[in-house]
LUMVEXVEX-427791 format. One record per residue (C-alpha): residue number from 1; residue in one letter; x, y, z. Coordinates in steps of 0.1 Angstrom, whole numbers, plus 5000, padded with zeros to 4 digits. Last residue first. Layout:
<pos:NUM	code:A	x:X	y:Y	z:Z>;
...
***
This chain:
<pos:398	code:R	x:1006	y:1343	z:8149>;
<pos:397	code:G	x:1016	y:1309	z:8144>;
<pos:396	code:A	x:0979	y:1301	z:8135>;
<pos:395	code:G	x:0980	y:1327	z:8104>;
<pos:394	code:V	x:0981	y:1300	z:8075>;
<pos:393	code:P	x:0963	y:1273	z:8085>;
<pos:392	code:V	x:0968	y:1254	z:8052>;
<pos:391	code:G	x:0929	y:1238	z:8042>;
<pos:390	code:A	x:0925	y:1248	z:8008>;
<pos:389	code:E	x:0904	y:1278	z:8015>;
<pos:388	code:E	x:0927	y:1291	z:8039>;
<pos:387	code:T	x:0951	y:1287	z:8013>;
<pos:386	code:R	x:0938	y:1315	z:7990>;
<pos:385	code:G	x:0966	y:1339	z:7988>;
<pos:384	code:M	x:0970	y:1339	z:7953>;
<pos:383	code:V	x:1002	y:1323	z:7952>;
<pos:382	code:I	x:0990	y:1297	z:7975>;
<pos:381	code:R	x:0961	y:1289	z:7957>;
<pos:380	code:L	x:0981	y:1287	z:7926>;
<pos:379	code:L	x:1006	y:1268	z:7940>;
<pos:378	code:A	x:0976	y:1235	z:7949>;
<pos:377	code:G	x:0966	y:1238	z:7912>;
<pos:376	code:V	x:1001	y:1239	z:7899>;
<pos:375	code:P	x:1011	y:1207	z:7917>;
<pos:374	code:V	x:1045	y:1206	z:7896>;
<pos:373	code:A	x:1052	y:1177	z:7880>;
<pos:372	code:P	x:1041	y:1187	z:7844>;
<pos:371	code:N	x:1070	y:1212	z:7841>;
<pos:370	code:P	x:1065	y:1239	z:7815>;
<pos:369	code:G	x:1067	y:1271	z:7834>;
<pos:368	code:V	x:1042	y:1297	z:7847>;
<pos:367	code:L	x:1032	y:1282	z:7882>;
<pos:366	code:A	x:1070	y:1272	z:7887>;
<pos:365	code:C	x:1080	y:1307	z:7886>;
<pos:364	code:S	x:1057	y:1315	z:7913>;
<pos:363	code:V	x:1073	y:1291	z:7936>;
<pos:362	code:Q	x:1108	y:1299	z:7927>;
<pos:361	code:Y	x:1104	y:1332	z:7928>;
<pos:360	code:P	x:1087	y:1329	z:7964>;
<pos:359	code:D	x:1115	y:1308	z:7978>;
<pos:358	code:A	x:1099	y:1284	z:8003>;
<pos:357	code:F	x:1119	y:1282	z:8038>;
<pos:356	code:R	x:1147	y:1260	z:8052>;
<pos:355	code:R	x:1170	y:1280	z:8040>;
<pos:354	code:R	x:1192	y:1245	z:8039>;
<pos:353	code:G	x:1172	y:1233	z:8013>;
<pos:352	code:A	x:1134	y:1250	z:8004>;
<pos:351	code:R	x:1130	y:1228	z:7976>;
<pos:350	code:A	x:1123	y:1195	z:7988>;
<pos:349	code:A	x:1101	y:1211	z:8017>;
<pos:348	code:L	x:1077	y:1233	z:7985>;
<pos:347	code:Y	x:1072	y:1199	z:7967>;
<pos:346	code:G	x:1063	y:1180	z:8000>;
<pos:345	code:A	x:1038	y:1208	z:8008>;
<pos:344	code:A	x:1024	y:1207	z:7976>;
<pos:343	code:A	x:1017	y:1171	z:7978>;
<pos:342	code:T	x:0999	y:1176	z:8009>;
<pos:341	code:M	x:0982	y:1206	z:7995>;
<pos:340	code:D	x:0968	y:1179	z:7964>;
<pos:339	code:A	x:0958	y:1156	z:7990>;
<pos:338	code:P	x:0939	y:1175	z:8011>;
<pos:337	code:L	x:0919	y:1184	z:7977>;
<pos:336	code:P	x:0926	y:1217	z:7958>;
<pos:335	code:V	x:0897	y:1240	z:7959>;
<pos:334	code:G	x:0880	y:1245	z:7927>;
<pos:333	code:G	x:0888	y:1229	z:7892>;
<pos:332	code:S	x:0896	y:1264	z:7875>;
<pos:331	code:H	x:0926	y:1250	z:7864>;
<pos:330	code:R	x:0933	y:1263	z:7826>;
<pos:329	code:D	x:0907	y:1294	z:7830>;
<pos:328	code:L	x:0927	y:1305	z:7863>;
<pos:327	code:L	x:0960	y:1302	z:7837>;
<pos:326	code:R	x:0947	y:1321	z:7809>;
<pos:325	code:R	x:0936	y:1348	z:7833>;
<pos:324	code:A	x:0969	y:1351	z:7852>;
<pos:323	code:R	x:0985	y:1356	z:7813>;
<pos:322	code:R	x:0962	y:1384	z:7805>;
<pos:321	code:M	x:0966	y:1398	z:7838>;
<pos:320	code:W	x:1007	y:1393	z:7834>;
<pos:319	code:R	x:1000	y:1416	z:7802>;
<pos:318	code:R	x:0984	y:1439	z:7818>;
<pos:317	code:L	x:1012	y:1446	z:7841>;
<pos:316	code:H	x:1038	y:1445	z:7814>;
<pos:315	code:D	x:1019	y:1477	z:7796>;
<pos:314	code:H	x:1015	y:1494	z:7831>;
<pos:313	code:S	x:1054	y:1490	z:7838>;
<pos:312	code:F	x:1075	y:1492	z:7869>;
<pos:311	code:S	x:1109	y:1495	z:7856>;
<pos:310	code:Q	x:1137	y:1469	z:7845>;
<pos:309	code:P	x:1160	y:1448	z:7867>;
<pos:308	code:A	x:1142	y:1441	z:7894>;
<pos:307	code:T	x:1170	y:1419	z:7908>;
<pos:306	code:R	x:1152	y:1386	z:7915>;
<pos:305	code:G	x:1127	y:1387	z:7894>;
<pos:304	code:L	x:1103	y:1416	z:7880>;
<pos:303	code:G	x:1082	y:1390	z:7864>;
<pos:302	code:A	x:1081	y:1364	z:7887>;
<pos:301	code:I	x:1076	y:1381	z:7917>;
<pos:300	code:L	x:1059	y:1417	z:7909>;
<pos:299	code:Y	x:1041	y:1398	z:7878>;
<pos:298	code:L	x:1031	y:1372	z:7892>;
<pos:297	code:R	x:1010	y:1386	z:7923>;
<pos:296	code:L	x:0997	y:1412	z:7904>;
<pos:295	code:G	x:0983	y:1392	z:7877>;
<pos:294	code:L	x:0969	y:1365	z:7905>;
<pos:293	code:R	x:0951	y:1394	z:7924>;
<pos:292	code:F	x:0939	y:1413	z:7894>;
<pos:291	code:V	x:0926	y:1379	z:7880>;
<pos:290	code:D	x:0912	y:1372	z:7913>;
<pos:289	code:A	x:0893	y:1409	z:7913>;
<pos:288	code:G	x:0881	y:1409	z:7879>;
<pos:287	code:F	x:0898	y:1413	z:7847>;
<pos:286	code:E	x:0885	y:1453	z:7836>;
<pos:285	code:E	x:0872	y:1464	z:7864>;
<pos:284	code:V	x:0900	y:1453	z:7886>;
<pos:283	code:L	x:0924	y:1467	z:7862>;
<pos:282	code:P	x:0905	y:1500	z:7860>;
<pos:281	code:G	x:0909	y:1504	z:7899>;
<pos:280	code:S	x:0941	y:1491	z:7903>;
<pos:279	code:F	x:0963	y:1514	z:7890>;
<pos:278	code:A	x:0964	y:1547	z:7912>;
<pos:277	code:G	x:0953	y:1528	z:7946>;
<pos:276	code:L	x:0977	y:1505	z:7937>;
<pos:275	code:T	x:1004	y:1536	z:7938>;
<pos:274	code:Y	x:1021	y:1541	z:7904>;
<pos:273	code:G	x:1004	y:1573	z:7894>;
<pos:272	code:Q	x:1026	y:1595	z:7916>;
<pos:271	code:W	x:1056	y:1576	z:7925>;
<pos:270	code:G	x:1082	y:1599	z:7917>;
<pos:269	code:G	x:1085	y:1615	z:7952>;
<pos:268	code:Y	x:1118	y:1621	z:7972>;
<pos:267	code:R	x:1101	y:1605	z:8001>;
<pos:266	code:T	x:1095	y:1572	z:7987>;
<pos:265	code:P	x:1131	y:1565	z:7984>;
<pos:264	code:R	x:1141	y:1565	z:7944>;
<pos:263	code:V	x:1149	y:1534	z:7923>;
<pos:262	code:S	x:1146	y:1553	z:7887>;
<pos:261	code:G	x:1140	y:1539	z:7851>;
<pos:260	code:E	x:1105	y:1553	z:7853>;
<pos:259	code:V	x:1097	y:1539	z:7884>;
<pos:258	code:P	x:1125	y:1511	z:7896>;
<pos:257	code:V	x:1117	y:1483	z:7923>;
<pos:256	code:R	x:1137	y:1476	z:7951>;
<pos:255	code:P	x:1153	y:1444	z:7955>;
<pos:254	code:V	x:1143	y:1419	z:7983>;
<pos:253	code:E	x:1167	y:1404	z:8002>;
<pos:252	code:Y	x:1156	y:1372	z:8025>;
<pos:251	code:R	x:1183	y:1369	z:8052>;
<pos:250	code:V	x:1188	y:1335	z:8072>;
<pos:249	code:V	x:1194	y:1334	z:8111>;
<pos:248	code:R	x:1203	y:1302	z:8133>;
<pos:247	code:A	x:1199	y:1316	z:8167>;
<pos:246	code:G	x:1222	y:1316	z:8194>;
<pos:245	code:L	x:1227	y:1351	z:8208>;
<pos:244	code:A	x:1261	y:1355	z:8188>;
<pos:243	code:S	x:1239	y:1344	z:8159>;
<pos:242	code:L	x:1212	y:1371	z:8164>;
<pos:241	code:V	x:1240	y:1401	z:8168>;
<pos:240	code:H	x:1255	y:1384	z:8135>;
<pos:239	code:A	x:1220	y:1384	z:8120>;
<pos:238	code:V	x:1212	y:1418	z:8131>;
<pos:237	code:T	x:1246	y:1434	z:8115>;
<pos:236	code:R	x:1240	y:1416	z:8084>;
<pos:235	code:Y	x:1203	y:1430	z:8088>;
<pos:234	code:D	x:1217	y:1467	z:8090>;
<pos:233	code:T	x:1243	y:1462	z:8062>;
<pos:232	code:R	x:1216	y:1450	z:8036>;
<pos:231	code:L	x:1190	y:1476	z:8044>;
<pos:230	code:E	x:1190	y:1493	z:8010>;
<pos:229	code:V	x:1186	y:1459	z:7993>;
<pos:228	code:D	x:1151	y:1453	z:8011>;
<pos:227	code:H	x:1147	y:1430	z:8041>;
<pos:226	code:A	x:1138	y:1398	z:8052>;
<pos:225	code:L	x:1156	y:1382	z:8085>;
<pos:224	code:V	x:1142	y:1348	z:8088>;
<pos:223	code:V	x:1149	y:1330	z:8119>;
<pos:222	code:V	x:1157	y:1295	z:8120>;
<pos:221	code:D	x:1147	y:1266	z:8150>;
<pos:220	code:H	x:1122	y:1288	z:8171>;
<pos:219	code:G	x:1115	y:1291	z:8206>;
<pos:218	code:G	x:1147	y:1309	z:8220>;
<pos:217	code:I	x:1143	y:1337	z:8190>;
<pos:216	code:L	x:1109	y:1349	z:8203>;
<pos:215	code:P	x:1121	y:1372	z:8236>;
<pos:214	code:L	x:1148	y:1383	z:8213>;
<pos:213	code:L	x:1130	y:1395	z:8184>;
<pos:212	code:Q	x:1104	y:1422	z:8192>;
<pos:211	code:R	x:1131	y:1443	z:8213>;
<pos:210	code:L	x:1157	y:1436	z:8183>;
<pos:209	code:L	x:1132	y:1454	z:8164>;
<pos:208	code:L	x:1124	y:1484	z:8187>;
<pos:207	code:L	x:1163	y:1488	z:8187>;
<pos:206	code:L	x:1168	y:1488	z:8153>;
<pos:205	code:Y	x:1141	y:1513	z:8147>;
<pos:204	code:N	x:1163	y:1538	z:8161>;
<pos:203	code:A	x:1153	y:1551	z:8200>;
<pos:202	code:Q	x:1154	y:1584	z:8213>;
<pos:201	code:G	x:1174	y:1587	z:8246>;
<pos:200	code:E	x:1182	y:1623	z:8239>;
<pos:199	code:A	x:1221	y:1610	z:8233>;
<pos:198	code:D	x:1211	y:1588	z:8204>;
<pos:197	code:S	x:1195	y:1554	z:8205>;
<pos:196	code:L	x:1208	y:1521	z:8187>;
<pos:195	code:T	x:1233	y:1539	z:8166>;
<pos:194	code:R	x:1249	y:1514	z:8145>;
<pos:193	code:L	x:1288	y:1508	z:8147>;
<pos:192	code:P	x:1302	y:1491	z:8114>;
<pos:191	code:L	x:1307	y:1455	z:8101>;
<pos:190	code:G	x:1336	y:1439	z:8097>;
<pos:189	code:A	x:1323	y:1408	z:8117>;
<pos:188	code:T	x:1346	y:1418	z:8153>;
<pos:187	code:T	x:1330	y:1451	z:8143>;
<pos:186	code:A	x:1292	y:1439	z:8152>;
<pos:185	code:D	x:1285	y:1468	z:8180>;
<pos:184	code:L	x:1251	y:1481	z:8187>;
<pos:183	code:Y	x:1257	y:1517	z:8197>;
<pos:182	code:V	x:1240	y:1537	z:8222>;
<pos:181	code:P	x:1248	y:1576	z:8221>;
<pos:180	code:A	x:1262	y:1600	z:8248>;
<pos:179	code:G	x:1255	y:1615	z:8280>;
<pos:178	code:L	x:1287	y:1603	z:8295>;
<pos:177	code:E	x:1264	y:1578	z:8317>;
<pos:176	code:R	x:1246	y:1571	z:8283>;
<pos:175	code:A	x:1274	y:1554	z:8269>;
<pos:174	code:D	x:1263	y:1518	z:8263>;
<pos:173	code:I	x:1286	y:1503	z:8237>;
<pos:172	code:C	x:1268	y:1472	z:8224>;
<pos:171	code:L	x:1271	y:1434	z:8216>;
<pos:170	code:D	x:1299	y:1428	z:8241>;
<pos:169	code:R	x:1274	y:1396	z:8252>;
<pos:168	code:D	x:1268	y:1414	z:8290>;
<pos:167	code:A	x:1258	y:1447	z:8270>;
<pos:166	code:L	x:1235	y:1429	z:8247>;
<pos:165	code:L	x:1220	y:1414	z:8275>;
<pos:164	code:G	x:1217	y:1450	z:8291>;
<pos:163	code:L	x:1206	y:1467	z:8261>;
<pos:162	code:V	x:1178	y:1442	z:8256>;
<pos:161	code:E	x:1166	y:1442	z:8296>;
<pos:160	code:D	x:1168	y:1481	z:8297>;
<pos:159	code:E	x:1144	y:1486	z:8260>;
<pos:158	code:A	x:1120	y:1460	z:8281>;
<pos:157	code:A	x:1110	y:1432	z:8256>;
<pos:156	code:P	x:1080	y:1436	z:8233>;
<pos:155	code:T	x:1050	y:1428	z:8237>;
<pos:154	code:P	x:1039	y:1400	z:8209>;
<pos:153	code:G	x:1013	y:1415	z:8183>;
<pos:152	code:G	x:0981	y:1436	z:8185>;
<pos:151	code:R	x:0982	y:1452	z:8149>;
<pos:150	code:G	x:0996	y:1425	z:8123>;
<pos:149	code:L	x:0983	y:1444	z:8095>;
<pos:148	code:R	x:0946	y:1436	z:8105>;
<pos:147	code:P	x:0944	y:1420	z:8068>;
<pos:146	code:D	x:0963	y:1390	z:8084>;
<pos:145	code:C	x:0974	y:1372	z:8052>;
<pos:144	code:M	x:0972	y:1393	z:8020>;
<pos:143	code:G	x:0946	y:1387	z:7995>;
<pos:142	code:L	x:0952	y:1416	z:7974>;
<pos:141	code:L	x:0922	y:1431	z:7977>;
<pos:140	code:R	x:0919	y:1428	z:8012>;
<pos:139	code:Y	x:0953	y:1439	z:8019>;
<pos:138	code:H	x:0944	y:1469	z:7998>;
<pos:137	code:E	x:0917	y:1474	z:8020>;
<pos:136	code:E	x:0937	y:1473	z:8054>;
<pos:135	code:W	x:0962	y:1496	z:8038>;
<pos:134	code:L	x:0935	y:1523	z:8036>;
<pos:133	code:D	x:0928	y:1519	z:8072>;
<pos:132	code:L	x:0964	y:1517	z:8080>;
<pos:131	code:L	x:0970	y:1549	z:8065>;
<pos:130	code:R	x:0940	y:1568	z:8079>;
<pos:129	code:A	x:0957	y:1558	z:8115>;
<pos:128	code:S	x:0989	y:1573	z:8102>;
<pos:127	code:V	x:0976	y:1603	z:8093>;
<pos:126	code:P	x:0956	y:1600	z:8129>;
<pos:125	code:H	x:0988	y:1600	z:8148>;
<pos:124	code:M	x:0987	y:1567	z:8168>;
<pos:123	code:G	x:0995	y:1567	z:8203>;
<pos:122	code:G	x:0978	y:1528	z:8211>;
<pos:121	code:P	x:0944	y:1543	z:8205>;
<pos:120	code:R	x:0944	y:1575	z:8185>;
<pos:119	code:R	x:0953	y:1609	z:8194>;
<pos:118	code:A	x:0990	y:1604	z:8202>;
<pos:117	code:P	x:1002	y:1633	z:8180>;
<pos:116	code:R	x:1002	y:1657	z:8210>;
<pos:115	code:A	x:1027	y:1640	z:8233>;
<pos:114	code:G	x:1036	y:1603	z:8235>;
<pos:113	code:S	x:1052	y:1597	z:8197>;
<pos:112	code:A	x:1071	y:1627	z:8204>;
<pos:111	code:T	x:1084	y:1622	z:8238>;
<pos:110	code:A	x:1122	y:1620	z:8228>;
<pos:109	code:P	x:1116	y:1651	z:8206>;
<pos:108	code:A	x:1108	y:1655	z:8173>;
<pos:107	code:A	x:1124	y:1683	z:8155>;
<pos:106	code:D	x:1155	y:1666	z:8140>;
<pos:105	code:R	x:1137	y:1659	z:8103>;
<pos:104	code:A	x:1126	y:1695	z:8108>;
<pos:103	code:A	x:1158	y:1706	z:8111>;
<pos:102	code:P	x:1176	y:1686	z:8085>;
<pos:101	code:G	x:1157	y:1695	z:8056>;
<pos:100	code:A	x:1122	y:1709	z:8046>;
<pos:99	code:R	x:1119	y:1685	z:8019>;
<pos:98	code:H	x:1120	y:1658	z:8038>;
<pos:97	code:Y	x:1086	y:1667	z:8057>;
<pos:96	code:A	x:1072	y:1678	z:8022>;
<pos:95	code:A	x:1079	y:1641	z:8010>;
<pos:94	code:Y	x:1060	y:1627	z:8035>;
<pos:93	code:L	x:1033	y:1655	z:8033>;
<pos:92	code:E	x:1031	y:1643	z:7995>;
<pos:91	code:G	x:1028	y:1607	z:8005>;
<pos:90	code:I	x:0998	y:1617	z:8026>;
<pos:89	code:D	x:0976	y:1631	z:7997>;
<pos:88	code:E	x:0991	y:1600	z:7974>;
<pos:87	code:E	x:0977	y:1578	z:8003>;
<pos:86	code:T	x:0941	y:1594	z:7998>;
<pos:85	code:M	x:0932	y:1616	z:8023>;
<pos:84	code:R	x:0895	y:1620	z:8035>;
<pos:83	code:A	x:0900	y:1612	z:8075>;
<pos:82	code:Y	x:0932	y:1633	z:8073>;
<pos:81	code:G	x:0907	y:1663	z:8067>;
<pos:80	code:P	x:0892	y:1659	z:8102>;
<pos:79	code:E	x:0926	y:1661	z:8119>;
<pos:78	code:P	x:0940	y:1694	z:8105>;
<pos:77	code:D	x:0950	y:1710	z:8133>;
<pos:76	code:E	x:0971	y:1736	z:8125>;
<pos:75	code:G	x:1005	y:1753	z:8132>;
<pos:74	code:L	x:1022	y:1731	z:8109>;
<pos:73	code:G	x:1043	y:1719	z:8137>;
<pos:72	code:E	x:1021	y:1689	z:8146>;
<pos:71	code:L	x:1030	y:1675	z:8112>;
<pos:70	code:Y	x:1069	y:1680	z:8115>;
<pos:69	code:A	x:1062	y:1660	z:8149>;
<pos:68	code:W	x:1043	y:1631	z:8134>;
<pos:67	code:F	x:1070	y:1630	z:8108>;
<pos:66	code:G	x:1099	y:1633	z:8132>;
<pos:65	code:A	x:1081	y:1605	z:8154>;
<pos:64	code:V	x:1082	y:1582	z:8125>;
<pos:63	code:Q	x:1121	y:1579	z:8121>;
<pos:62	code:R	x:1126	y:1592	z:8154>;
<pos:61	code:S	x:1112	y:1560	z:8162>;
<pos:60	code:G	x:1085	y:1553	z:8185>;
<pos:59	code:V	x:1063	y:1542	z:8154>;
<pos:58	code:Y	x:1088	y:1513	z:8149>;
<pos:57	code:A	x:1066	y:1481	z:8152>;
<pos:56	code:T	x:1030	y:1498	z:8140>;
<pos:55	code:H	x:1032	y:1483	z:8107>;
<pos:54	code:D	x:1035	y:1448	z:8127>;
<pos:53	code:Y	x:1050	y:1415	z:8111>;
<pos:52	code:L	x:1060	y:1390	z:8131>;
<pos:51	code:F	x:1048	y:1357	z:8114>;
<pos:50	code:T	x:1054	y:1326	z:8133>;
<pos:49	code:V	x:1060	y:1298	z:8110>;
<pos:48	code:E	x:1052	y:1263	z:8120>;
<pos:47	code:A	x:1066	y:1242	z:8090>;
<pos:46	code:F	x:1055	y:1223	z:8057>;
<pos:45	code:T	x:1024	y:1241	z:8041>;
<pos:44	code:S	x:1035	y:1269	z:8062>;
<pos:43	code:T	x:1063	y:1276	z:8041>;
<pos:42	code:A	x:1043	y:1284	z:8009>;
<pos:41	code:R	x:1018	y:1306	z:8029>;
<pos:40	code:Y	x:1048	y:1326	z:8043>;
<pos:39	code:L	x:1070	y:1332	z:8014>;
<pos:38	code:V	x:1040	y:1339	z:7993>;
<pos:37	code:D	x:1030	y:1370	z:8016>;
<pos:36	code:L	x:1065	y:1377	z:8021>;
<pos:35	code:S	x:1066	y:1381	z:7985>;
<pos:34	code:V	x:1034	y:1401	z:7985>;
<pos:33	code:L	x:1051	y:1425	z:8005>;
<pos:32	code:Y	x:1079	y:1433	z:7988>;
<pos:31	code:K	x:1070	y:1434	z:7958>;
<pos:30	code:L	x:1043	y:1460	z:7967>;
<pos:29	code:H	x:1066	y:1481	z:7989>;
<pos:28	code:T	x:1090	y:1483	z:7958>;
<pos:27	code:P	x:1058	y:1492	z:7939>;
<pos:26	code:T	x:1045	y:1519	z:7959>;
<pos:25	code:L	x:1026	y:1516	z:7990>;
<pos:24	code:P	x:1021	y:1555	z:8001>;
<pos:23	code:K	x:1040	y:1567	z:8030>;
<pos:22	code:T	x:1041	y:1578	z:8068>;
<pos:21	code:P	x:1029	y:1541	z:8078>;
<pos:20	code:S	x:1059	y:1523	z:8088>;
<pos:19	code:V	x:1068	y:1494	z:8062>;
<pos:18	code:T	x:1080	y:1462	z:8084>;
<pos:17	code:V	x:1114	y:1449	z:8084>;
<pos:16	code:P	x:1105	y:1415	z:8079>;
<pos:15	code:A	x:1107	y:1391	z:8111>;
<pos:14	code:L	x:1095	y:1352	z:8098>;
<pos:13	code:L	x:1104	y:1330	z:8126>;
<pos:12	code:I	x:1108	y:1295	z:8115>;
<pos:11	code:R	x:1098	y:1263	z:8137>;
<pos:10	code:P	x:1108	y:1233	z:8116>;
<pos:9	code:A	x:1080	y:1206	z:8117>;
<pos:8	code:A	x:1088	y:1177	z:8139>;
<pos:7	code:T	x:1098	y:1141	z:8119>;
<pos:6	code:T	x:1132	y:1138	z:8124>;
<pos:5	code:A	x:1139	y:1161	z:8152>;
<pos:4	code:D	x:1112	y:1139	z:8177>;
<pos:3	code:T	x:1095	y:1167	z:8196>;
<pos:2	code:T	x:1060	y:1155	z:8183>;
<pos:1	code:M	x:1033	y:1185	z:8176>;
***
């Protein structure tokens, strides 16, 4: 690639918060994941994109290790049973863990991720290994890039190296010598202190995130931090820290999707009947995999919009399935030519603006809008997750 600043494709590091394998994929998770997939595919038409996504990134954190330790503390060894569990079965265990209260949540020792739960390669508890297998099937159904779910990503920086760098730049308060936690310090930006590791040395997910990011930011022009609304303060803090270390950072925020009028974390339940495994089968049988894939993506991104003010609705999803079928019927001419993808790249790059990435909402809405200048055939492939067929090198930046 040329290094001429006027012609070089921008180098984008797409670094979203990852969904840890402890819970079922709800409409909130699905909206987030398909939005990231469209963002990545669309931006890859005009930029060099590294997609830093690994569902196992935070398995060493207390949030995940606590769940594993809770399962181990049940007094049984149900490992063979995990292989037969559905997402919903595992979700019920996750909800029970949180209902057990703070004592159960805080029971995970600092070595939990390397103790008895580590029965699979890479230290993976069998309940999470089962979820990753189920999610791989979902990824294939939805046409998501990297159906291996990021397993085997880049080696993170050493913990002491990261904490030393942050301390040198006055970006953390390290009180380990006093038997106290380590805090990420962005108070100069008006943001609260945030624990990186507790007094026992158990890492928070933010420390694991920074260990992933810091070795990579120097090789990219822009870092895109993607997250949901609940993590806004955490990611404003991370953005401040990366900016202080010389990175250009933008944030992409995805709203949570209400279910039956309520936005609740997965740990509180209420998602029964709304997981992908619960509603996909009949729709795929009726409409086919291609229509299902497109209809679900359009509904979650364009139909629910930037703010998702309305609850996820099976009836509305079916309407978008019919809309997707009509769209595919009108544009069934096969794989776009390279010239079509070149036109799409120019169209998307022109609308990326200062953000330097393609907005999934704009891309999805363009497909169903009236503008005749929109390269619908090429965008259709991007939104459907079929860019490999059209010659876009998705995945090359991993």
